[in-house]
C-alpha positions as CSV (number, residue, x, y, z in Angstrom):
1,M,163.9,212.6,127.1
2,T,166.2,210.5,130.0
3,I,167.7,207.7,129.9
4,K,165.7,205.6,131.8
5,K,162.8,207.1,129.9
6,I,164.0,205.5,126.7
7,M,164.9,202.3,128.4
8,A,161.4,201.6,129.6
9,A,160.0,202.9,126.1
10,L,162.1,199.5,124.6
11,V,161.1,197.1,126.9
12,V,157.3,198.2,126.2
13,L,158.2,197.8,122.7
14,A,160.2,194.4,123.0
15,L,157.2,193.4,124.8
16,W,154.4,194.3,122.3
17,Q,156.8,192.4,119.3
18,W,156.9,189.5,121.6
19,A,153.0,189.3,122.1
20,S,152.3,190.4,118.5
21,N,154.7,187.5,116.9
22,N,153.7,184.8,119.6
23,V,149.8,185.7,120.3
24,A,147.0,186.1,117.6
25,H,143.5,186.0,117.9
26,A,140.3,187.0,115.3
27,S,136.9,187.6,116.1
28,Q,136.2,183.7,117.1
29,V,139.7,182.2,118.0
30,R,142.5,182.9,119.8
31,M,146.0,181.4,119.0
32,K,149.4,181.3,120.9
33,A,152.3,179.4,119.4
34,E,155.3,179.0,121.8
35,P,158.6,176.6,121.8
36,G,159.8,174.6,124.5
37,Q,162.6,176.8,125.0
38,S,163.1,179.9,123.9
39,V,167.0,180.0,124.2
40,L,168.9,177.2,122.1
41,E,172.9,176.5,122.8
42,T,174.9,177.7,120.2
43,G,176.0,175.2,117.5
44,K,174.0,172.4,118.9
45,S,171.9,169.7,117.2
46,G,169.2,168.1,118.9
47,R,165.2,168.0,119.3
48,V,163.3,171.2,119.6
49,Y,159.3,171.7,120.5
50,L,156.8,174.0,119.0
51,R,153.0,174.3,121.3
52,I,150.4,175.5,119.0
53,D,147.4,176.8,121.6
54,L,143.9,177.1,120.0
55,E,141.6,178.9,122.5
56,G,137.6,179.0,121.5
57,I,136.1,183.2,122.5
58,P,133.1,182.3,124.6
59,I,130.0,182.5,123.2
60,A,128.2,185.6,125.4
61,R,124.9,185.1,124.5
62,E,122.4,181.6,124.8
63,E,120.9,183.3,121.2
64,D,124.3,183.9,119.5
65,R,125.2,180.0,119.7
66,T,125.3,177.9,116.5
67,P,122.2,176.2,115.4
68,V,123.1,171.9,115.5
69,N,121.8,168.9,114.1
70,V,122.3,165.9,115.7
71,A,121.5,162.6,115.5
72,L,120.9,160.1,118.4
73,V,122.3,156.6,117.4
74,L,121.0,154.3,120.3
75,D,122.1,150.6,120.9
76,R,118.8,148.6,121.9
77,S,120.0,145.2,121.4
78,G,119.3,142.6,123.9
79,S,122.3,143.4,126.5
80,M,120.6,147.0,126.7
81,R,117.4,145.4,128.9
82,G,116.7,147.1,132.3
83,R,118.5,150.2,133.5
84,K,120.9,150.7,130.6
85,L,118.4,151.5,128.1
86,A,116.6,153.3,130.8
87,Q,118.9,155.1,131.9
88,A,119.7,155.7,128.1
89,K,116.4,157.1,127.1
90,D,116.5,159.5,130.5
91,A,119.6,160.9,129.2
92,A,118.8,161.5,125.3
93,I,115.5,162.7,126.7
94,M,117.5,165.1,128.6
95,A,119.6,166.3,126.0
96,L,116.4,167.2,123.9
97,N,115.3,169.6,126.4
98,R,118.8,171.5,125.3
99,L,118.0,172.4,121.8
100,G,115.6,175.0,120.2
101,A,113.8,175.7,117.4
102,S,116.7,176.2,115.3
103,D,118.4,173.1,115.7
104,F,117.5,169.8,114.4
105,I,117.4,166.3,116.3
106,S,116.7,163.2,115.1
107,V,116.8,159.3,116.7
108,V,117.7,156.1,114.8
109,A,118.0,153.0,117.2
110,Y,119.3,149.6,116.0
111,D,119.7,146.1,117.3
112,H,120.4,143.7,114.6
113,N,118.1,145.9,112.3
114,V,118.1,149.7,112.2
115,D,115.1,152.0,112.6
116,V,114.3,155.3,112.9
117,P,111.9,156.5,115.4
118,V,112.5,160.3,114.9
119,A,113.8,161.2,111.1
120,A,115.3,164.6,110.8
121,M,113.6,167.3,111.7
122,R,113.6,170.7,114.1
123,A,113.6,170.2,117.4
124,T,109.7,171.5,118.1
125,R,106.9,168.6,118.9
126,L,109.2,167.4,121.8
127,G,106.6,165.6,123.3
128,R,106.2,163.7,120.2
129,I,110.5,163.1,120.3
130,E,110.2,162.1,124.1
131,D,107.3,159.3,123.2
132,R,108.9,158.0,120.1
133,I,112.3,157.4,122.4
134,S,110.7,156.4,125.6
135,S,108.9,153.4,123.2
136,L,111.8,152.0,122.4
137,R,112.4,148.2,123.4
138,A,115.8,146.0,123.8
139,D,116.3,142.8,121.9
140,G,118.7,141.1,119.9
141,R,122.1,141.4,118.1
142,T,123.8,145.1,117.7
143,A,123.8,146.3,113.7
144,L,126.6,149.5,115.3
145,Y,128.1,149.9,111.5
146,A,124.3,150.4,110.2
147,G,122.8,152.2,112.9
148,T,126.1,155.1,112.6
149,R,125.5,155.1,108.6
150,Q,122.2,155.8,109.3
151,G,123.3,158.6,111.6
152,I,125.1,160.3,109.4
153,R,122.2,160.0,106.4
154,E,119.8,161.6,109.1
155,V,121.9,164.3,109.5
156,R,122.7,164.6,106.1
157,K,119.5,165.7,105.6
158,F,120.0,169.5,107.2
159,L,123.7,169.4,106.5
160,D,125.1,172.8,106.5
161,D,128.3,174.5,107.2
162,G,126.2,177.1,109.5
163,R,125.2,174.3,111.5
164,V,126.8,172.0,113.8
165,N,126.7,168.6,112.6
166,R,127.4,165.4,115.3
167,V,126.1,161.7,115.5
168,I,125.7,160.8,119.0
169,L,126.5,156.6,119.3
170,L,125.7,155.0,122.5
171,S,126.8,151.1,122.7
172,D,126.8,148.3,125.1
173,G,128.2,146.0,123.0
174,L,130.2,144.2,120.7
175,A,129.7,144.9,117.0
176,N,128.4,141.6,115.7
177,V,126.3,142.3,112.2
178,G,127.6,143.5,109.5
179,P,131.4,145.8,109.6
180,R,132.6,145.3,113.2
181,T,136.4,145.8,113.3
182,P,138.2,148.9,114.0
183,D,139.4,149.7,110.3
184,E,136.5,149.9,108.9
185,L,134.5,151.8,111.5
186,G,137.6,154.2,111.0
187,A,136.8,154.7,107.6
188,L,133.5,155.3,108.2
189,G,134.6,157.9,110.6
190,R,137.2,159.2,108.0
191,R,134.4,160.2,105.1
192,A,132.2,161.4,107.6
193,A,134.8,163.9,108.6
194,E,135.0,165.1,105.1
195,E,131.4,166.4,105.2
196,S,132.2,168.1,108.9
197,I,129.8,165.4,110.6
198,S,131.8,164.8,113.9
199,I,130.9,161.2,115.8
200,T,130.8,161.0,119.0
201,T,131.2,157.4,120.7
202,I,130.3,156.9,124.6
203,G,130.9,152.9,125.5
204,L,128.7,151.4,128.6
205,G,129.5,149.0,130.6
206,L,132.8,146.6,129.7
207,G,131.1,144.7,126.6
208,Y,131.9,147.5,124.1
209,N,134.8,146.9,121.5
210,E,136.6,150.3,123.0
211,D,139.3,150.2,120.0
212,L,136.6,150.1,117.8
213,M,134.6,153.2,119.4
214,S,138.0,155.3,119.4
215,K,138.5,154.9,116.5
216,L,135.3,155.8,115.2
217,A,135.3,159.0,117.2
218,Y,139.2,160.4,116.3
219,N,138.7,159.7,112.6
220,S,135.9,162.3,112.7
221,D,137.0,164.9,115.6
222,G,134.3,163.8,117.7
223,N,134.7,162.9,121.7
224,H,134.7,159.4,123.2
225,A,133.9,158.5,126.8
226,F,133.8,155.6,128.8
227,V,130.6,154.9,131.0
228,E,131.2,152.1,133.6
229,R,127.5,152.6,135.6
230,P,124.2,153.6,133.7
231,G,123.3,156.1,136.1
232,D,126.5,158.2,134.5
233,L,124.6,158.7,131.4
234,V,122.8,161.7,132.1
235,K,126.1,163.5,133.0
236,V,127.7,162.1,129.8
237,F,125.1,163.2,127.9
238,N,125.0,167.1,129.6
239,D,128.5,166.9,128.9
240,E,128.7,166.3,125.0
241,F,125.9,168.8,124.5
242,G,127.6,170.8,126.6
243,D,130.6,170.9,123.8
244,V,128.1,170.4,120.8
245,L,126.4,173.8,121.8
246,S,129.3,175.6,122.1
247,V,131.2,175.1,118.9
248,V,132.4,178.3,118.1
249,A,134.9,177.5,114.7
250,Q,134.8,174.2,112.0
251,D,137.4,173.7,109.5
252,V,140.5,174.6,111.6
253,I,143.4,174.2,109.2
254,I,146.6,174.4,111.0
255,D,149.6,175.2,108.9
256,I,153.8,175.2,109.5
257,K,156.1,176.0,107.6
258,C,159.7,175.5,109.3
259,E,162.5,177.9,108.7
260,I,165.8,177.1,107.7
261,G,168.1,174.9,110.0
262,F,164.2,173.1,111.9
263,K,163.2,170.3,109.7
264,P,159.9,168.9,110.7
265,V,159.9,164.7,112.4
266,R,156.4,164.7,114.4
267,V,153.3,165.3,115.8
268,L,153.0,164.3,119.0
269,G,149.1,162.2,119.5
270,R,148.1,163.9,116.1
271,T,147.6,162.6,112.8
272,A,149.0,165.6,110.1
273,D,150.8,165.7,106.7
274,I,154.3,166.2,106.8
275,K,155.8,167.3,103.6
276,G,159.4,168.6,103.7
277,D,159.4,171.5,105.7
278,R,155.6,171.9,106.0
279,I,153.2,170.6,108.6
280,K,149.7,170.5,107.8
281,L,146.8,169.2,110.3
282,R,142.9,169.6,110.4
283,L,140.2,170.1,113.0
284,N,136.6,169.6,112.8
285,Q,135.6,171.8,115.4
286,L,136.8,173.9,118.1
287,Y,134.6,174.9,121.2
288,G,133.9,178.2,123.1
289,A,136.3,178.4,126.7
290,Q,138.1,175.2,125.8
291,K,141.7,175.3,124.7
292,K,143.4,172.8,122.3
293,Y,146.1,172.6,121.2
294,V,149.5,170.9,118.8
295,V,152.5,169.9,119.6
296,I,155.2,169.6,117.2
297,E,158.6,167.6,117.5
298,L,161.1,169.5,115.6
299,E,165.0,168.0,114.4
300,R,167.7,171.1,114.9
301,D,170.2,171.4,112.8
302,A,173.6,172.0,114.5
303,N,174.2,175.0,111.8
304,S,171.0,176.7,112.4
305,A,171.0,180.7,112.7
306,R,173.2,182.1,115.6
307,S,171.1,185.1,116.8
308,R,167.7,185.7,117.6
309,S,165.4,184.2,114.7
310,P,162.0,182.8,113.3
311,L,161.6,179.1,114.5
312,A,158.7,179.0,112.0
313,N,155.5,180.8,110.6
314,V,152.0,179.5,112.2
315,D,149.1,180.0,109.9
316,V,145.7,178.8,111.2
317,S,142.5,179.4,109.1
318,Y,139.2,178.2,109.9
319,R,135.1,179.1,109.4
320,S,133.5,181.0,112.3
321,M,130.6,180.3,113.2
322,K,129.8,183.6,114.1
323,S,130.5,185.3,110.3
324,Q,130.0,182.5,108.7
325,K,133.3,183.3,106.9
326,R,136.8,182.2,106.9
327,E,139.4,183.8,109.1
328,R,142.9,184.0,109.4
329,I,145.8,184.3,112.2
330,T,149.6,184.3,112.3
331,A,152.0,183.9,114.2
332,Q,155.9,183.5,114.3
333,P,157.7,181.7,117.0
334,M,161.1,183.1,117.5
335,I,164.4,181.7,119.0
336,S,167.2,182.8,120.0
337,Y,171.0,181.4,121.3
338,S,173.7,181.1,124.0
339,A,176.2,179.8,124.3
340,K,175.7,179.6,128.2
341,K,174.0,176.3,129.5
342,S,172.1,178.6,132.4
343,E,170.7,180.9,129.9
344,V,169.7,177.9,127.4
345,T,168.5,175.8,131.0
346,A,166.3,179.0,132.4
347,S,164.2,179.6,129.1
348,V,162.5,176.0,129.2
349,N,159.0,177.1,129.2
350,K,157.5,174.7,132.0
351,A,153.5,174.5,130.5
352,V,154.9,173.2,127.0
353,M,157.2,170.7,128.0
354,T,154.6,169.3,130.5
355,D,152.1,169.0,127.6
356,V,155.7,167.3,125.3
357,A,155.6,164.8,128.0
358,T,152.0,164.2,128.7
359,Q,151.8,163.3,125.0
360,V,155.5,161.3,125.2
361,A,153.7,158.9,128.2
362,N,150.8,158.8,126.3
363,E,152.6,157.0,122.9
364,A,154.6,154.6,125.8
365,N,150.7,154.0,127.5
366,E,149.3,153.0,124.2
367,K,152.6,151.1,123.7
368,A,151.7,149.1,126.7
369,V,147.9,148.1,125.7
370,S,149.5,146.9,122.8
371,L,151.8,144.5,124.5
372,R,149.1,143.3,126.8
373,D,147.1,142.7,124.0
374,A,150.2,140.3,122.4
375,G,150.4,139.0,126.0
376,K,153.6,140.3,127.1
377,V,152.0,141.4,130.4
378,D,155.6,141.7,132.6
379,D,156.9,143.2,129.6
380,A,153.8,145.3,129.5
381,R,154.1,146.1,133.6
382,K,157.7,146.7,132.9
383,L,156.6,149.8,130.7
384,L,154.1,151.5,132.6
385,E,156.3,151.4,135.5
386,K,159.2,153.1,133.6
387,N,156.2,155.4,132.2
388,A,155.3,156.3,136.3
389,A,158.9,157.1,137.1
390,Y,159.2,159.5,134.0
391,L,156.0,161.1,134.9
392,K,157.0,161.9,138.3
393,Q,160.9,163.0,137.3
394,K,159.0,165.8,134.6
395,A,156.6,166.4,137.4
396,G,159.1,167.4,139.2
397,E,161.3,169.0,137.1
398,Y,158.2,171.1,135.3
399,E,156.4,171.7,139.0
400,S,153.2,170.0,137.4
401,D,150.6,168.3,139.7
402,A,149.0,167.0,136.1
403,L,152.1,165.1,135.3
404,N,151.8,163.4,138.5
405,T,148.7,162.6,139.2
406,L,148.9,160.8,135.5
407,G,151.9,158.9,136.7
408,K,150.1,157.6,139.7
409,K,147.6,156.7,137.1
410,N,150.1,154.2,135.3
411,S,151.2,153.0,138.4
412,D,147.6,151.7,139.0
413,D,147.5,150.6,135.3
414,A,150.9,148.3,136.0
415,K,148.9,146.8,138.7
416,S,146.0,146.2,136.5
417,L,146.8,144.1,133.7
418,T,145.6,140.4,134.6
419,G,141.8,138.8,135.1
420,Q,138.6,140.9,135.4
421,A,140.7,144.5,136.5
422,W,142.3,144.3,133.1
423,R,138.7,144.4,130.9
424,K,137.8,147.5,132.9
425,A,141.5,149.2,133.1
426,R,142.2,148.7,129.6
427,K,138.5,150.8,128.6
428,A,139.4,153.1,130.9
429,M,142.9,153.7,129.8
430,R,141.8,153.6,125.9
431,A,139.3,156.7,127.5
432,R,142.4,158.4,128.9
433,Q,144.8,158.2,126.1
434,Y,142.0,160.1,123.8
435,K,140.9,162.4,125.8
436,S,145.1,163.6,126.4
437,K,145.4,163.3,122.5
438,V,142.5,165.5,121.5
439,Q,141.8,167.5,124.7
440,Q,138.6,166.6,125.5
441,A,137.1,168.8,128.3
442,Y,135.4,165.8,130.1
């Protein structure tokens, strides 16, 4: 064999080994584990980032999708009178027509009381269900907690690991009957997640509590949407059912063990359990043809390995909705070391670092909201302007149009901190922050 052929074979082998270490997939999920830079400067301490990408394999045929078990929880309080409730009913009826005989549906309506116009049942006899939805009338106050709790109860009637179990909550106003704080609703969301029930929250108009609604969704790993105009409800419901009907994996557990010389600091944007050299976190579900990522910040010891070595061992397990079995995929991202700064700089993964910058900026955006809530308007404005400058810099550094767009939004936010503009801007900011954290598709 010639030297040229040997070298070509070695290159192919090296590429195959890299792919084996960094990319893996099972029947329903593809996973990639990549560091923010693949070469570290020899003998230097500092921060290192690791991104875990999870991608659901698209569902090929409609008949292959997982059956769903959905409760629609609709606000019918007095503030929903007129076009709001009319559009909400239209959106709910549209969503019904995407379901089939293997699916389950229930409808809960709440004002200061809670009724169940449609108790959990198979999604047949749709005409009867549509009639029940069409008959809803708006009146009274807002028992949001009780309505959500009843939605969970309806889902429980047909709770099954082989189904997608989801509550979809719509509200346009403040919870003013029963438990009403973000912490109380957040606790309800956590309990639902323990049963593999996720809660999507849709806030309509400018009168709802976005902190409460987003926390309820976040703690159960559902979606959250801000809908300013009633006419947009049909689209949002359609997008939401697009997610519900495309779930390919549930109970996704990500377990990361850092190698010697690397210490986990935090997970950006997500709640995780960090103990010693291990990081563990859970996602309720993963959708087909959608990507989710987790960014880990690590502290590197100056005395860490000085040759090519593993950064961490990544283990992802999940329940496949196709096989109804627990499946597992692993990856072992590698790190090299060099005394040449040019090699270190050239190894930066711009796509990974774009996501790092997105999450760092998102945290700053959240802090700006807290400052504004505390009455520190000037401090909030300065932080948003600083954030915009940071994003512009990183956009150039990582050649990212997305960071440029995000920077412009932060500049706009800095101009919307007073008067009626703030009321709308706060909801839009909370929705954007939420979507950034969880990589929501819509």
